[in-house]
N, C-alpha and C positions, 0 to 999 in steps of 0.2 A: 762396503758398497753392496747393495742388494743384488739379487740375481737378475739377469736380463729377462726379457719377455719372450717366451717361446713361440716359435712358429713350427709348422710341420711341412713335410713334403706335399701334403694335400693342398697347401696354400700356393704351390708353384703357379706361375703365370704362363707356363708353357707345357706342352705335351711331349714328353721325351720320345714316345713312339713316333709321333709325327715328325719330330726333329730328325730322328734316325732315318726315316724314309726319305726326307729331303736331302740329307747327306752333305750339307755344306758346313757342318761343325758349328752352326750357330743355334741358339735357342730363339724361336720366333714367339714374340708376345703379342703381336698384332700383325695383320697381313703385310704391313709396310714397316714394321719395327722388329729387329732382331739384335741379339748381342752375342758376342763371343767372349768366353772366359779365357784369359791368357794368364796362367799361373794364379796370381792372387787378385787380379783386377779384371774388370769388364770393359769392353769397348762396344759401342752401339752403332748400328747401321740403320739409317732411316731412308726408306725408299722401297718400292715394290720390287720383288724379284724380277730380274731381267731389265731393270731400269737402264736407260741409255746413258751414254757419257754425259756427266755433269747433271744427272737427274736424281742424285742421292746425296746424303750427308753423313759424314763420319762424326761421331761424338766421342771425344777423348782418344788417346793414342797409346795407351798401354805402357809397358816397360821397355827399357832399352833392349834391343835385339828382337823385338816383336814385330818389326816392320814386315818381315816375310809372312808371318802368320796373318796379319791384318790384310795384307795384299792378297793372299790366297783366299781368305774368306770373302773379300770383296769380289774377286773374280768368280768364285763359285756362286755367289748370290746374284751378281749383276752382269757377269760376262767379262770375257777377256778385254782389256783395254778400257773398261768403263771407269772413269775417274769421278771423284766426288765434286759437287759444286762448291763445297766448303768443308772445313774441319771446324767444329764447334767444341769449345772446351768448357767443362764445368769448373775447372781450376787447373793450376799448373804444377801440382806436386809431381815428383819424379815418376811415380807409377801411372800417371795419366798423360805424360808427354814424352815418354821414352823414345818413341818412334816418330815424334812430331817433325823434327827437322828433316829427316830422311823422306817421309811421305809427302810433306808439304812441298818439298823441292821436286820430287819425282812426279807428283801429280800437278804441280804448279797451281796449288789450291790456296785460296785465302784462309786465314785462321782467325776465328772470331772468339773473343773473350771479353769479360768485364774489364773496363779500364784499370781497375785496382789490381788486376792480375798482370797487367802489361809489364811492369818492371821485372817480373819473373820470366817473361817470355821474350824480352828484347835485350837480355844480357846486362841489365842495369842494376839488378838487386838480387840478393840471395834470400831464400826463405829463412825464417827464424829456426833455431835449432830444434830438433825433435826432443821429446821428453821421455827418456827411458824409465823414469820412476813410476809411470802410470800404467795400469792395465794388467800388470803381473804376468805377462806372457813373453815368449821369445821375440815376437814381432816388435813389441814395445821395447824390449831390452836392447834390440839391435838398432833402434831408431837413431841413436847417436851417430851411426855410420851411414845413414841413408843420404843420398845426394841432395844437397840444398842449392847447388849452383843453378843459375837460370839457364834455360835454353835460349837460342836466339833465332826467332823467326820474324824479326822486326820488319823486314821488307814485305812480308805478307800479312802482318798483323793488323787486324781491324777491330774496332770497338763494336760491341753489341749495341744496337740502336737504343737510345734512351726511352723510346715508346714501348719497349717490351717485345717488339717483334723479333723473330729469328730469321735472318736472311736465308732465302731458298727453302724455307719451311713454312708455307702458308698454313694457318690454323694452330701453329705453335707459338708460345711466348716464353720468354725467360723470366725467372723470378729470382730476385736477389736473396741468397741464402748464406750469408757470411757466418763466420764462426770457425769452421774448420780451416778456412783461409779467408783473407780479407775480402777477396773478390769472387768468392764461390757463387755459382748460380746453379739453379735447377731448371729443367725444361718441362713444360706442361702443355698438354693438348686437351682442351675442354670436351670435345665431341665424344671421346671415349674414355675420358678421365685417366689418361695415361701420363704418368710422372716419371721422368728421368731425373733421379734425385742426386746423382753424383755421390759425394760423401757427406751430404747434409745429415743423412742417417744411412745405416747399412743393415744388411740382413744376415750377418754372421759376426762372431766376435773376432774382429780383425787384429786385436792385440795378440791373439794366440796363433802360433804357427800351425798347430794341429787343426784348429777351427778354420783358419784361412785356406788350408789345403783341402779339408773334407767338406767345407761349406755347410757345416752344421747350422740349420736355420734358426735364427732368433732375431727379434727386432732389437736393434742396437743403435746407440748414439753414434756420432761421427768417431772415426778412429782417434783414440785419446792422444796418442803420442804426437800427432801433428796438429791437434786442434788448439788454436791460439786465443780464442775468445769464447768462454763458455756461456756468458750472458747472450751473446749474439747467436751462438749455436742453439740455445734453448728457444729463442724467438723464432729462429728459422724452422725448427721442427714443428713448433706450434702453427706457423704459417702454412706449412705443407699439410699438416693433419687437417686443417680447416678446409682444404680443398676436397676432402673426401675422395681420394684417388681410388680407382678401381684396380689399376695395375701400378706397381712400383718397381722400377728397374733401378737398382743402386750400383754404385761403383764397386762394391765388394759384396759377395753373397749372391744367392739366386734371386731372380725376379719373383715377386710374390703378388698375389691378387686376391680380391674378394673381401667379404665382411670380416673374416678373422684377421686378415692383414690390417684392415682399417682400424679394428678394435685395438690391435697391438700398437699401431701408430699413435692412436689417441692415448693409450696408456703410457707410451713413451713420452708424449708431450706433457701429460699431466704429472708424471712422476720423474721428470727429467733429472732433477737434482739428485734424486735417490738412486736412479738406475744408470745414469749416463755420466755424471760428473765425478771424477776421482776425488777421493777425500782430501788429497793434497797433490801438488804438482807445480811445475814451473809456471804454468799459465792460469792456475786456479786463483782467482782474485786479482790477477795481474796480467791483463791481456797484452799480447804482443801486437805490433803493427797497427796501433790505433791511428786511423787516418780520417781526414775530413771527407765525409761522403756527401756533403751538402751540394757540391757541384754536380753530382751524378746520382740523384735520388732514385730509389727503386720505383718502377712504374706501378701504378695502381692495378 
């Protein structure tokens, strides 16, 4: 497989000095969008600093045992006692829903996800097995042991609206970006061309434990070890590249911005088979979880 597409610290979407001055342990990529890195994964906070109770939204919920870190970041950014209007999920893999049950209950918050992810969020289905044969790194090798069992937030679980709107987030829309998981979505705001991509693509080599910890920047396809449909994954990257994002906040790696990031994303889309798809693997040529999407088409 060819080398991935390099990015650099100059392509960061945030100012580390300004983040340090603010002191809430998040990286701010827009006045009302920040994210916190929790070990190997990012969670995003959408809302202006100091937002009142129910006037902000959490995107994804990190690893197990990260509830305290997410809660602390929310209190530092929005104030003590300020709860989200909703939790929106890009997908339900273990590293994106680890604190979901705890926080959804504590905050009494609805949880929004694509209906095709609901079986993994209401305790009715487990994800397909990870593929330790791809990627050549420790994170990939360990994927056979990663949790696949569903969480259960069924009482609070809601479907993202079929019209592409995102509840409680005017100006945002969700975009179907399956491949890494069957119901994966990304979030898009046209006015400043800000993309929350989830794991549709990432900005570090997530298969490598060293890269996952050091956040060495590069434009990378979805984490190989959990991607179950490579044709869909390629189409999703092409869909996102066509948006010409100014800022890309991904589930793994640092948020990136600007023309070099866009050029790298286009290169990933154009060379996806060469730089993102493993030469062989459990789901290469044999997608898992093929489901009928006709009843819930992606919005235009």
